[in-house]
SELUMFI-898844 format. One record per residue: residue in three letters; x, y, z of N, C-alpha, C in turn. Coordinates in pm, whole numbers, padded with zeros to 5 digits, always signed. Atoms other than C-alpha are relative to their C-alpha. Layout:
// residues N
AlaXYZXYZXYZ
...
END
This chain:
// residues 393
Met+00005-00099-00108+11008+09189+12193-00084+00119-00046
Ser+00085-00113+00035+10742+09460+12190+00075+00132+00008
Asn-00057-00135+00000+10836+09818+12110-00110+00094+00049
Leu+00112-00074-00056+10587+09981+12345+00034+00149+00013
Gln-00022-00144-00010+10543+10360+12342-00122+00067+00064
Glu+00110-00060-00072+10260+10424+12582+00054+00099+00102
Ala-00043-00107-00090+10268+10708+12833+00088-00052+00113
Ser-00080+00053-00111+10400+10487+13114+00139-00041-00044
Asp-00132+00043+00048+10689+10369+12894+00099+00116-00007
Leu-00089-00116+00009+10827+10724+12874+00079+00020+00129
Glu-00069-00010-00128+10929+10694+13240+00071-00130+00039
Asn-00056+00132-00031+11043+10332+13224+00125-00021-00085
Asn-00121-00004+00081+11403+10371+13105+00117-00064+00072
Val-00124+00054-00053+11739+10203+13150+00115+00054-00084
Ser-00119-00042+00075+12094+10298+13047+00056-00120-00076
Ile-00061+00105+00080+12247+10096+12764+00119+00058-00075
Ser-00117-00044+00074+12567+10111+12563-00042+00083-00121
Ala+00041-00091+00107+12540+10404+12324+00044-00047-00138
Arg-00051+00044+00130+12737+10229+12048-00064-00128-00049
Arg+00063+00126+00039+12518+09921+12037-00098+00021-00115
Phe+00101-00027+00101+12263+10089+11811+00039+00121-00084
Glu-00032-00105+00096+12271+10327+11516-00068+00131+00039
Asp+00058-00130-00036+12224+10694+11600-00047+00073-00125
Ser+00057-00075+00112+12040+10944+11385+00098+00105-00050
Pro-00083-00107+00054+12235+11171+11149-00061+00138+00019
Tyr+00067-00127-00025+11984+11442+11241+00008+00041+00147
Leu-00002-00021-00144+12071+11432+11612+00039+00143+00037
Ala-00044-00136-00031+12246+11772+11604-00115+00101-00008
Arg+00115-00090+00012+11910+11928+11510-00114-00038+00093
Thr+00116+00048-00075+11685+11723+11732+00029-00029+00148
Asp-00036+00042-00136+11877+11653+12054-00057+00096+00104
Ser+00056-00076-00110+11734+11769+12383+00038-00070+00130
Pro-00028+00065-00129+11826+11710+12749-00115-00087+00049
Lys+00118+00076-00041+11473+11574+12788-00029-00119-00091
Met+00028+00105+00098+11502+11329+12498+00001-00139+00064
Val+00005+00142-00032+11394+10972+12565+00003-00074-00133
Arg-00015+00070+00127+11510+10737+12291-00057-00141+00009
Gly+00038+00140+00016+11360+10413+12174+00098-00067-00094
Val-00081+00078+00094+11528+10137+11976-00095-00080-00088
Tyr+00090+00061+00097+11364+10007+11660+00083-00033-00123
Ala-00080+00046+00114+11524+09803+11379+00147+00032+00019
Gly-00140-00025-00030+11857+09853+11554+00039+00147-00003
Arg-00026-00143+00011+11825+10233+11544-00062+00074+00118
Tyr+00057-00092-00098+11777+10501+11806-00099+00094-00069
Phe+00089-00104+00049+11487+10740+11763-00068+00065+00119
Pro+00060-00071-00114+11319+11002+11983-00146-00034+00020
Ile+00140+00029-00030+11001+10880+12148-00061+00106+00091
Tyr+00052-00108-00085+10973+11182+12378+00107+00107+00013
Leu-00092-00113-00010+11130+11528+12396-00039+00098+00109
Gly+00049-00092-00103+10949+11677+12692-00111+00091-00050
Glu+00104-00085+00057+10694+11835+12459-00138-00046+00046
Asp+00138+00042-00022+10317+11828+12498-00042-00079-00124
Pro+00032+00078+00120+10229+11539+12264-00136+00033-00060
Ile+00132-00036+00053+09870+11659+12233+00011+00126-00087
Asp-00024-00117+00085+09988+11998+12102+00061-00043-00133
Lys-00063+00047+00124+10208+11817+11849-00100-00079-00084
Tyr+00104+00073+00072+09917+11591+11758-00087+00095-00081
Trp+00086-00094+00072+09703+11890+11668+00077+00077-00107
Cys-00082-00056+00108+09990+12043+11473+00002-00097-00119
Leu+00004+00103+00104+10000+11715+11278-00132+00002-00074
Arg+00132+00007+00062+09626+11723+11212-00040+00130-00069
Gln+00042-00129+00055+09602+12095+11132+00104+00064-00091
Lys-00107-00060+00080+09941+12187+10980+00092-00110-00051
Ala-00091+00108+00039+10241+11954+10949+00107-00018+00107
Val-00105+00035-00096+10501+11777+11162+00105-00082-00074
Ile-00108+00082+00052+10842+11635+11071+00045-00096+00110
Phe-00041+00105-00093+10940+11306+11237+00129-00065-00050
Asp-00121+00077+00027+11283+11143+11251-00031-00143+00041
Val+00050+00134-00029+11174+10780+11223+00107-00106-00027
Pro-00105+00100+00010+11375+10456+11250-00026-00112-00100
Glu+00022+00105+00099+11216+10243+10976+00124-00014-00089
Lys-00128+00026+00066+11504+10080+10789-00018-00054-00142
Pro+00002+00054+00136+11527+10046+10409+00109-00106-00018
Val-00094+00104+00039+11693+09725+10289-00009-00015-00152
Glu+00000+00010+00146+11798+09694+09924+00012-00146-00043
Ile-00005+00131+00062+11731+09381+09721+00018+00024-00149
Ser-00029-00027+00141+11889+09388+09376+00064-00121-00065
Gly-00061+00108+00075+12013+09158+09103-00097-00066-00095
Pro+00084+00063+00102+11882+08944+08816-00118-00080+00056
Asp+00107+00082-00059+11675+08725+09051-00079+00075+00107
Ala+00069-00076-00104+11533+09008+09261-00149-00028+00003
Val+00145+00022+00003+11175+08951+09143-00037-00140+00048
Pro+00038+00131-00053+11157+08572+09188+00035-00018+00147
Phe-00035+00010-00142+11335+08606+09522-00106+00067+00087
Leu+00102-00071-00078+11084+08862+09648-00135-00071-00008
Glu+00122+00079+00008+10798+08648+09518+00004-00115+00101
Lys-00015+00111-00095+10936+08372+09740-00014+00046+00145
Val-00005-00040-00141+10985+08572+10061-00117+00088+00042
Leu+00113-00086-00033+10683+08804+10042-00130-00062-00046
Ala+00131+00058+00030+10314+08713+10037-00079+00083-00101
Arg+00064-00089+00098+10228+08994+09791+00058-00026-00138
Lys-00049+00020+00136+10255+08953+09414+00086+00120-00041
Ile-00099-00104+00025+10561+09150+09305+00024+00026-00148
Ala-00042-00009+00139+10617+09080+08934-00070+00112-00077
Thr+00077-00100+00074+10346+09321+08820+00023+00143+00048
Met-00029-00136-00049+10480+09618+09020+00066+00084-00109
Thr-00067-00092+00091+10577+09919+08810+00103+00083+00078
Glu-00101-00083-00065+10879+10138+08882-00067+00124+00061
Gly+00058-00113-00068+10797+10410+09131-00125-00034+00080
Arg+00117+00044-00075+10520+10204+09290+00043-00057+00134
Gly-00023+00059-00130+10505+10110+09657-00112-00095+00035
Tyr+00099+00097-00047+10328+09806+09802+00024-00027+00149
Tyr-00008+00057-00134+10253+09720+10161+00010-00150-00017
Ala-00024+00143+00022+10390+09366+10183+00044-00067+00129
Ile-00023+00076-00122+10414+09098+10450+00088-00121-00031
Ala-00078+00123+00005+10673+08825+10503-00050-00092+00110
Cys+00051+00097-00096+10543+08512+10673+00108-00101+00039
Thr-00085+00113-00039+10719+08238+10866-00049-00125-00072
Pro+00048+00125+00060+10703+07882+10731-00126-00054+00066
Gln+00120+00044-00072+10433+07825+10995-00121+00091-00026
Gly+00110-00088+00036+10220+08108+10849-00018+00120+00091
Gly+00008-00118-00086+10287+08369+11119+00057+00123-00069
Val-00052-00126+00055+10362+08735+11048+00142+00022+00053
Phe-00138-00025-00042+10739+08780+11054+00036+00147-00015
Met-00036-00139+00025+10769+09129+10905-00106+00065-00087
Asp+00081-00079+00094+10560+09402+10747+00075+00127-00033
Gly-00068-00120+00044+10674+09703+10554-00048+00039-00138
Val+00037-00049+00132+10658+09889+10225+00113-00029-00097
Leu-00095+00033+00105+10832+09763+09912-00013+00101-00113
Phe-00003-00091+00114+10936+10012+09643+00082-00061-00112
Arg-00076+00043+00118+11042+09918+09293+00071+00122-00056
Ile-00079-00116+00041+11322+10163+09221+00045-00012-00144
Ala-00038+00029+00138+11436+10001+08895-00045-00142-00030
Glu+00052+00131+00040+11364+09681+08703+00041-00111+00097
Asn-00051+00104-00089+11583+09465+08928+00058+00059+00129
Arg-00047-00064-00123+11629+09699+09225-00120+00044+00082
Phe+00111-00029-00090+11392+09724+09521+00054+00047+00135
Trp-00024-00030-00141+11389+09883+09863-00121-00049+00079
Tyr+00106+00040-00093+11192+09719+10141+00023+00079+00128
Val-00012-00083-00120+11132+09968+10422-00065-00077+00113
Gln+00047+00096-00099+11106+09731+10713-00042+00065+00131
Ala+00036-00038-00137+10944+09761+11053+00104-00057+00095
Asp-00093+00050-00101+11106+09642+11375+00024-00149-00019
Gly-00032+00141+00013+11289+09309+11359+00119-00023-00093
Pro-00124+00029+00073+11592+09138+11196-00026-00045-00144
Phe+00042+00044+00133+11466+09134+10837+00116-00018-00097
Glu-00115+00015+00089+11799+09184+10662+00062-00139+00016
Thr-00053+00134-00027+11927+08866+10829-00092-00107-00057
Trp+00099+00093+00055+11606+08685+10731+00015-00014-00151
Leu-00017+00003+00145+11654+08782+10367+00127-00075-00040
Leu-00126+00069+00030+12016+08667+10366-00014-00150+00020
Ala+00014+00142-00030+11917+08335+10520-00078-00073-00108
His+00084+00064+00103+11668+08268+10237+00048+00028-00142
Ser-00045-00043+00133+11878+08401+09946+00080-00106-00074
Gly-00075+00106+00066+12056+08073+09867-00068-00044-00128
Gly+00054+00041+00128+12012+07976+09502-00054+00114-00084
Tyr+00048-00118+00074+11911+08329+09396+00117+00094-00028
Asp-00103-00097+00037+12135+08576+09211-00048+00138+00045
Val+00043-00127-00058+12055+08866+09443+00105+00052+00097
Thr-00084-00065-00100+12241+09111+09661-00090+00067+00102
Ile+00073-00064-00110+12098+09206+10000+00095+00098+00065
Ser-00093-00102-00051+12249+09533+10120-00073+00105+00081
Asp+00052-00109-00082+12200+09817+10363+00041+00132-00066
Pro-00034-00128+00062+12181+10154+10181+00028+00112+00100
His-00025-00097-00107+12226+10330+10518-00085+00126-00019
Ser+00094-00110+00021+11922+10542+10444-00078+00024+00129
Arg+00081-00040-00115+11759+10732+10728-00125+00070-00052
Val+00129-00046+00051+11394+10825+10690-00054+00116+00083
Leu+00076-00109-00061+11218+11152+10762-00143-00007-00052
Gln+00138-00010+00043+10842+11184+10753-00049+00143+00021
Ile+00074-00126-00013+10658+11510+10686-00146-00033-00021
Gln+00138+00045-00001+10295+11447+10771-00093+00114+00041
Gly+00098-00100-00036+09985+11662+10788-00053+00071-00124
Pro+00065-00061+00118+09758+11868+10559+00087+00099-00076
Ala-00089-00094+00070+10034+12120+10479+00120-00069-00064
Ser-00120+00070+00050+10282+11849+10377+00018+00013-00150
Leu-00012-00012+00144+10203+11876+10007+00060+00135-00039
Ala-00055-00133+00030+10270+12250+10000+00146+00009+00039
Ile-00139-00003-00046+10592+12201+10195+00089-00077-00096
Met-00082+00080+00091+10721+11925+09968+00005+00061-00140
Ser-00003-00071+00127+10624+12125+09660+00106+00109+00003
Lys-00101-00104-00015+10833+12414+09786+00140-00060+00008
Ala-00131+00062-00019+11120+12183+09887+00055-00058-00129
Ser-00042+00062+00125+11128+12023+09540-00006+00096-00118
Gly+00009-00098+00109+11095+12344+09339-00121-00022-00087
Gly+00125+00022+00072+10741+12248+09238-00011-00135-00067
Ala+00003+00131+00067+10831+11899+09112-00098-00096+00066
Ile+00099+00081-00071+10617+11733+09379-00130+00079+00009
Asp+00130-00067-00004+10251+11823+09337-00110-00104+00015
Glu+00113+00090-00024+09903+11670+09357-00006-00116-00097
Thr+00000+00113+00093+09974+11446+09058+00075-00120+00057
Met-00067+00112-00065+10194+11234+09287-00101-00069+00091
Lys+00106+00071-00069+09948+10974+09409+00053-00076+00122
Tyr-00028+00080-00120+09936+10778+09734+00074-00128-00040
Phe-00084+00118+00023+10200+10500+09746+00075+00007-00134
Arg-00089-00019+00113+10394+10650+09452+00128+00064+00049
Ser-00131-00044-00047+10760+10746+09471+00090+00033-00117
Gly-00098-00032+00102+11061+10875+09282+00111+00087+00056
Tyr-00112-00086-00039+11382+11078+09292-00034+00145-00030
Phe+00026-00143+00014+11355+11453+09344+00118+00079+00054
Asp-00103-00090-00048+11595+11740+09389-00057+00080+00118
Leu+00042-00071-00120+11554+11870+09744+00117+00084+00048
Gly-00107-00089-00042+11775+12171+09802+00135-00036-00059
Gly-00125+00035+00064+12037+12049+09556+00046-00143+00024
Gln-00035+00140-00024+12037+11685+09672-00108-00090-00061
Ser+00093+00094+00061+11880+11402+09472-00035-00108+00101
Leu+00043+00091-00106+11673+11195+09716-00129-00070-00040
Tyr+00121+00077+00026+11407+10927+09703-00110+00047+00093
Val+00115-00051-00076+11063+11048+09816-00121-00086-00033
Ser+00124+00073+00022+10741+10852+09862-00116+00073+00066
Arg+00120-00058-00062+10388+10967+09931-00064-00107+00088
Thr+00041+00100-00097+10344+10743+10231+00024+00056+00139
Gly-00026-00044-00137+10367+10765+10608-00058-00097+00101
Phe+00040+00089-00110+10276+10618+10945-00107+00066+00085
Thr+00098-00075-00078+09990+10848+11046-00142-00005-00056
Asn+00128-00010+00071+09703+10808+10795-00044+00144-00019
Glu+00019-00138+00047+09736+11182+10737+00069+00011-00135
Leu-00074-00031+00122+09843+11326+10402+00147+00017+00037
Gly-00139-00012-00041+10219+11292+10405+00098-00062-00098
Phe-00111+00045+00084+10556+11209+10253+00112-00055+00088
Glu-00121+00050-00065+10869+11016+10344+00119+00031-00089
Ile-00122-00037+00071+11219+11128+10246+00111-00093+00047
Tyr-00101+00101-00030+11498+10870+10227+00138+00055-00035
Ser-00134-00050+00026+11858+10981+10264+00082-00105-00075
Asp-00085+00085+00082+12138+10833+10051+00133-00026+00069
Gly-00120+00033-00076+12381+10728+10321+00096+00117+00011
Glu-00103-00102-00014+12710+10919+10327-00004+00103-00112
Asn+00011-00097+00110+12620+11091+09999-00090+00117+00036
Thr+00095-00105-00039+12360+11299+10181+00058+00090+00108
Asp-00028-00097-00105+12430+11614+10377-00129+00011+00082
His+00125+00013-00075+12168+11532+10639-00042+00130+00065
Leu+00037-00124-00069+12183+11858+10830-00046+00107-00098
Ala+00045-00094+00102+12155+12063+10511-00140-00035-00047
Leu+00134+00043+00038+11853+11855+10413-00101+00041+00106
Trp+00090-00038-00109+11695+11910+10754-00029+00150-00004
Asp+00017-00146+00001+11753+12285+10735-00084+00045-00119
His+00078-00034+00120+11611+12299+10382-00149-00030+00022
Leu+00139+00038-00023+11294+12115+10481-00067+00091+00103
Met+00056-00087-00103+11244+12324+10794-00024+00141-00054
Ala+00017-00133+00058+11293+12647+10598-00122+00003-00092
Cys+00117+00007+00088+11035+12537+10340-00129-00016+00079
Gly+00119+00025-00081+10796+12432+10614-00037+00111+00095
Glu+00023-00104-00101+10831+12733+10841-00122+00088-00030
Pro+00120-00081+00027+10567+12946+10659-00131-00077+00016
His+00120+00084-00011+10325+12654+10687-00019-00057+00140
Gly+00016+00044-00138+10372+12598+11060+00061-00135+00030
Leu-00064+00130-00022+10594+12288+11030+00074+00000+00133
Glu-00070+00017-00127+10719+12164+11368+00062-00139+00005
Phe-00061+00130-00026+10948+11883+11480-00063-00060+00124
Ser+00057+00068-00115+10811+11622+11717+00068-00135+00019
Ser-00032+00140-00024+10913+11301+11883-00110-00085-00062
Thr+00100+00087+00061+10718+10998+11767-00123-00023+00087
Arg+00117+00020-00087+10470+11022+12054-00129+00039-00072
Ala+00119-00043+00073+10221+11222+11843-00029-00094-00116
Leu+00015+00095+00109+10282+10983+11553-00065-00129+00050
Thr+00056+00123-00055+10203+10684+11775-00150+00015+00027
Ile+00142-00024-00026+09872+10837+11882-00079-00007-00131
Arg+00073-00008+00128+09772+10907+11522+00002-00133-00076
Arg-00006+00127+00074+09889+10572+11382-00099-00100+00059
Ile+00097+00091-00059+09672+10384+11633-00142+00045-00036
Glu+00131-00048+00048+09372+10606+11555-00024-00046-00144
Gly+00012+00034+00141+09443+10528+11190+00002-00148-00030
Gly+00006+00143+00021+09450+10153+11243+00127-00061-00056
Ile-00128+00052+00048+09819+10109+11152+00061-00087+00109
Leu-00051+00097-00098+09968+09803+11323+00151+00007+00012
Gly-00143+00000-00026+10312+09779+11480+00053-00142+00008
Asn-00059+00133-00005+10526+09472+11412+00067-00022+00135
Leu-00051+00044-00130+10630+09285+11729-00077+00059+00117
Thr+00083-00058-00105+10378+09494+11924-00145-00045-00016
Asp+00139+00037+00026+10037+09440+11764-00011-00128-00082
Ile-00004+00121+00081+10132+09162+11520+00136-00067+00020
Asp-00126+00072-00017+10395+08890+11550-00013-00139-00059
Thr-00003+00133+00062+10486+08535+11451-00107-00095+00053
Thr+00104+00087-00054+10211+08387+11669-00134+00020-00069
Met+00125-00034+00067+09942+08543+11447+00014-00021-00149
Thr+00002+00002+00145+09851+08466+11090-00042+00139-00049
Pro+00047-00129+00051+09796+08769+10867-00152+00007-00006
Phe+00147+00000-00002+09431+08662+10850-00051+00044+00136
Glu+00042-00037-00135+09395+08688+11227+00025+00148+00026
Ala-00033-00142-00018+09555+09034+11208-00085+00092-00088
Gly+00083-00081+00088+09297+09150+10952+00071+00046-00126
Leu-00083-00040+00114+09558+09165+10674-00019-00091-00121
Ala+00026+00091+00111+09403+08913+10435+00010+00066-00138
Pro-00009-00060+00134+09381+09166+10145+00142+00008-00054
Phe-00139-00013+00044+09762+09174+10134+00068-00136-00016
Ile-00053+00135+00017+09805+08796+10107-00055-00057-00131
Asn+00041+00047+00133+09795+08678+09743+00021-00151-00009
Met-00012+00145-00003+09731+08308+09787+00005-00061-00140
Asp+00005+00054+00135+09684+08266+09411+00123+00033-00083
Lys-00115-00044+00080+10025+08401+09309+00103-00111-00019
Gly-00102+00103+00004+10217+08075+09352+00065-00014+00137
Asp-00062+00033-00128+10450+07952+09621+00067+00120+00065
Phe-00077-00095-00080+10584+08177+09896+00014-00058+00139
Ile-00025+00053-00134+10720+08113+10244-00125+00020+00086
Gly+00119-00005-00084+10424+08031+10468-00128-00035-00070
Arg+00126+00024+00073+10172+07965+10192-00062-00134+00039
Asp+00056+00133-00032+10134+07593+10264-00067-00001+00136
Ala+00058-00004-00135+10068+07668+10630-00130+00079+00004
Leu+00119-00084+00001+09801+07925+10540-00117-00063-00074
Val+00108+00067+00074+09606+07695+10309-00098-00063+00100
Gly+00103+00056-00087+09278+07611+10482-00016+00068+00134
Lys+00012-00070-00128+09334+07851+10772-00127+00084+00002
Asp+00114-00090-00020+09040+08045+10913+00043+00141-00039
Thr-00039-00133+00047+09050+08382+10736-00068+00112+00077
Arg+00068-00105-00077+08841+08565+10994+00098+00072+00092
Thr-00087-00089-00078+08992+08851+11193-00016-00023+00150
Cys+00002+00005-00146+09086+08837+11560+00045+00133+00063
Leu-00053-00127-00050+09229+09191+11592-00097+00112-00034
Phe+00098-00107+00019+08991+09484+11643+00040+00122+00082
Gly-00018-00117-00083+08971+09827+11794-00079-00010+00128
Ile+00071-00006-00127+08869+09890+12153-00004+00146+00044
Thr+00013-00137-00049+08737+10220+12291-00050-00002+00143
Cys+00040-00008-00140+08686+10328+12649-00017+00147+00037
Ala+00029-00138-00036+08526+10646+12782+00060+00040+00135
Thr-00041-00031-00137+08668+10619+13135+00150-00014+00025
Asp-00145+00013-00016+09037+10531+13084+00061-00038-00134
Thr-00070+00034+00123+09301+10457+12821+00042-00146+00001
Pro-00048+00138+00007+09357+10097+12711+00153-00004+00010
Ala-00144+00014-00019+09705+09977+12807+00043-00139-00043
Ala-00053+00129+00043+09923+09698+12669-00006-00099+00116
Gly+00011+00104-00102+09859+09376+12859-00133-00004+00070
Ser+00133+00002-00061+09507+09471+12967-00078-00121-00050
Leu+00083+00113+00038+09269+09176+12968-00138+00048-00039
Val+00136-00030+00042+08938+09193+12785-00086-00120+00036
Met+00079+00109-00059+08664+08991+12952-00145+00007-00044
Asp+00143+00015+00028+08323+08866+12854-00058-00073+00119
Gly+00040+00058-00127+08169+08810+13194+00123-00036+00080
Asp-00117+00046-00077+08418+08602+13390+00109-00061-00088
Ala-00095+00066+00090+08598+08469+13083+00091+00102-00067
Val-00096-00083+00073+08915+08626+12945-00007-00039-00148
Val+00017+00030+00143+08856+08653+12569+00104+00067-00088
Gly-00099-00070+00081+09132+08887+12455+00094+00082+00084
Arg-00096-00086-00070+09422+09114+12542+00027+00123-00085
Val-00033-00126+00068+09512+09471+12455+00149+00002-00033
Thr-00141-00009+00041+09835+09522+12259+00056+00141+00013
Ala-00046-00139-00008+09853+09903+12265-00120+00090+00018
Gly+00108-00095-00019+09647+10202+12366+00050+00141+00015
Val-00033-00143-00009+09647+10582+12350-00128+00078+00026
Pro+00117-00088-00002+09415+10871+12428-00022+00057-00140
Ser+00031-00057+00131+09239+10984+12108-00051+00142+00018
Pro+00047-00138-00013+09222+11365+12103-00118+00031-00091
Thr+00111-00026+00092+08985+11355+11805-00131-00058+00051
Leu+00122+00066-00046+08736+11111+11956-00033+00031+00145
Gly+00023-00025-00141+08779+11213+12319-00019-00128+00080
Leu+00010+00131-00064+08813+10846+12416+00138-00062+00010
Gly-00117+00085+00007+09082+10599+12503-00022-00103-00109
Val+00014+00096+00109+09147+10376+12202+00121-00093-00001
Gly-00111+00095+00008+09362+10071+12137-00037-00119-00085
Tyr+00023+00124+00074+09390+09730+11978-00022-00115+00097
Val+00021+00120-00078+09257+09407+12117+00010-00121-00093
Val-00010+00126+00072+09352+09059+11995-00080-00105+00076
Phe+00084+00101-00064+09086+08798+12070+00060-00139-00019
Lys-00052+00136+00005+09166+08434+12138-00055-00078-00118
Ser+00061+00067+00115+08934+08329+11857-00087+00100-00075
Pro+00087-00092+00075+08738+08498+11578-00144-00012+00047
Gly+00140+00001-00041+08376+08588+11641-00066+00131-00033
Asn+00076-00123+00025+08110+08855+11623+00028+00100+00112
Trp-00042-00086-00110+08302+09092+11846-00039+00147-00019
Val+00028-00141+00025+08225+09425+11678-00136+00040+00058
Asp+00117-00058-00067+07971+09638+11869-00031-00067+00134
Arg+00019+00060-00133+08008+09419+12179+00051+00096+00109
Lys-00047-00072-00119+08038+09587+12519+00062-00103+00094
Leu-00074+00095-00082+08305+09404+12719+00075+00074+00109
Ser-00076-00060-00110+08502+09464+13037+00149-00003-00031
Met-00145-00007+00017+08864+09577+13020+00064+00012+00138
Tyr-00067+00006-00130+09084+09490+13317+00141+00053-00018
Leu-00129-00067+00018+09379+09733+13330+00105-00056+00096
Pro-00106+00049-00089+09720+09647+13481-00006+00057+00142
Asp+00009-00056-00134+09642+09879+13774-00112-00061+00083
Gly+00105+00071-00073+09353+09651+13872-00139+00055-00021
Ser+00133-00058+00022+09069+09877+13761-00068-00065-00120
Thr+00080+00060+00106+08789+09752+13536-00087+00107-00063
His+00073-00104+00073+08621+09961+13266-00082-00062-00111
Glu+00082+00043+00112+08336+09909+13024+00061+00052-00130
Ser-00062-00037+00126+08468+09911+12667-00084-00049-00116
Asn+00071+00037+00121+08332+09888+12315+00099-00055-00103
Ile-00083+00059+00104+08473+09674+12033-00047+00056-00135
Val+00033-00068+00125+08489+09846+11693+00090-00051-00111
Asp-00085+00025+00116+08621+09795+11343+00110+00104-00008
Leu-00110-00094+00023+08948+09959+11240-00006+00054-00142
Pro-00050-00094-00099+09042+10231+11176-00113+00063+00079
Phe+00100-00057-00089+08866+10433+11440-00082+00109-00068
Phe+00076-00093+00083+08764+10702+11190+00068+00011-00136
Asp-00047-00012+00139+08811+10787+10820+00029-00139-00059
Arg-00019+00137+00047+08760+10425+10718+00018-00010-00150
Glu-00021-00001+00145+08761+10520+10349+00137+00055-00037
Lys-00136-00055+00020+09113+10669+10392-00001+00123-00091
Asn+00009-00120+00081+09001+10996+10234+00102+00107+00042
Ile-00098-00099-00046+09242+11200+10448+00136-00029-00061
Val-00133+00034+00048+09559+11014+10354+00008+00007-00153
Arg+00003-00006+00145+09454+11005+09988-00016+00143-00052
Gly+00015-00139+00041+09400+11381+09985-00138+00036-00051
Val+00137-00028+00042+09028+11355+09910-00069+00092+00100
Asp+00056-00083-00108+08919+11500+10246+00108+00099+00045
Lys-00097-00103-00035+09106+11828+10292-00048+00089+00115
Thr+00053-00075-00114+08904+11944+10592+00104+00009+00110
Ile-00090-00019-00113+09117+12090+10870-00083-00015+00128
Pro+00083+00023-00118+08976+11949+11196+00023+00109+00106
Glu-00012-00096-00108+08907+12183+11486+00041-00071+00129
Arg-00040+00057-00128+09072+12120+11819-00111+00026+00102
Pro+00107-00020-00099+08808+12062+12088+00046+00094+00111
Ile-00028-00089-00113+08791+12325+12361-00016-00079+00129
Thr+00006+00075-00126+08874+12170+12697+00007+00094+00119
END
């Protein structure tokens, strides 16, 4: 099931049982009568608060924003943690060092993408996999037979502080312990306002940023929130729903599980071949991937006259050649941008094709490589520290 968060989805709501899903421990600080919640990995999260998402977007790009996100850490521990993870993930795990994070994909036996997320090696035989949307904990349990491992839920809720001021904010919040020596995709425990918490230099925006993982009932969540906001206040830190995050993650070429990628696609078709270590030995889905076409079928699509929308058809003349999975307006580019999955690989980049929106209108669109800008990832790595100017409209 797709977890769509386009503008039209903010008005397409239904009432559901409030106890069916896990609520946020930060709700007392974030609740609003205008809040629209989404459900992701069995957790509620705010996808809209009545704010202007474009204002929040520019706060993200020029200062910093804190997001209450629903990504779910799952703990894998025990003597067989490494061989077990080598089996269920397509990324080589044994060589990971403690404090390192890897983007890692789990495939189905048929070679489709079942889950993507970030794996952290917390100790020699203890890992956290911060999963995207989907029943990954159940998947792990189902494949754990014969391995001396424990699959558990640490009940950790994740906050993201993203934007160019995030380093200064986290430095202040950690008493100077977090600084520029903490590299991208590195992590560790830090004292944040008197609480020892796991922090990684990662995020879902392709901006410079950090993620803070609570420690279940051991964490005073509201005290943590207040501490972070107090440290961020001099730097212009603001809270936002995930609407601004969604805009920036699509600009940044970050894919959403069950929305942009799913079990019907191989990681090769999704453009994720660099994260599939076919030479590491056996893993679930490897046999099915042997001999598969490694060319990409997922690209970016831009449109000057409207915003791509999920379900839009992409046409080459009278032939339907692809479909749009998600789209947003790009404030930086001044265009509508989104993802398109083609029915087959080909020389699609730089092609001008027609996009047929759900409202029946047709628009000329361009096919581009991902991400839409900063393809060297200099922003997220902290190499490019330029503060972008907001266009005058």
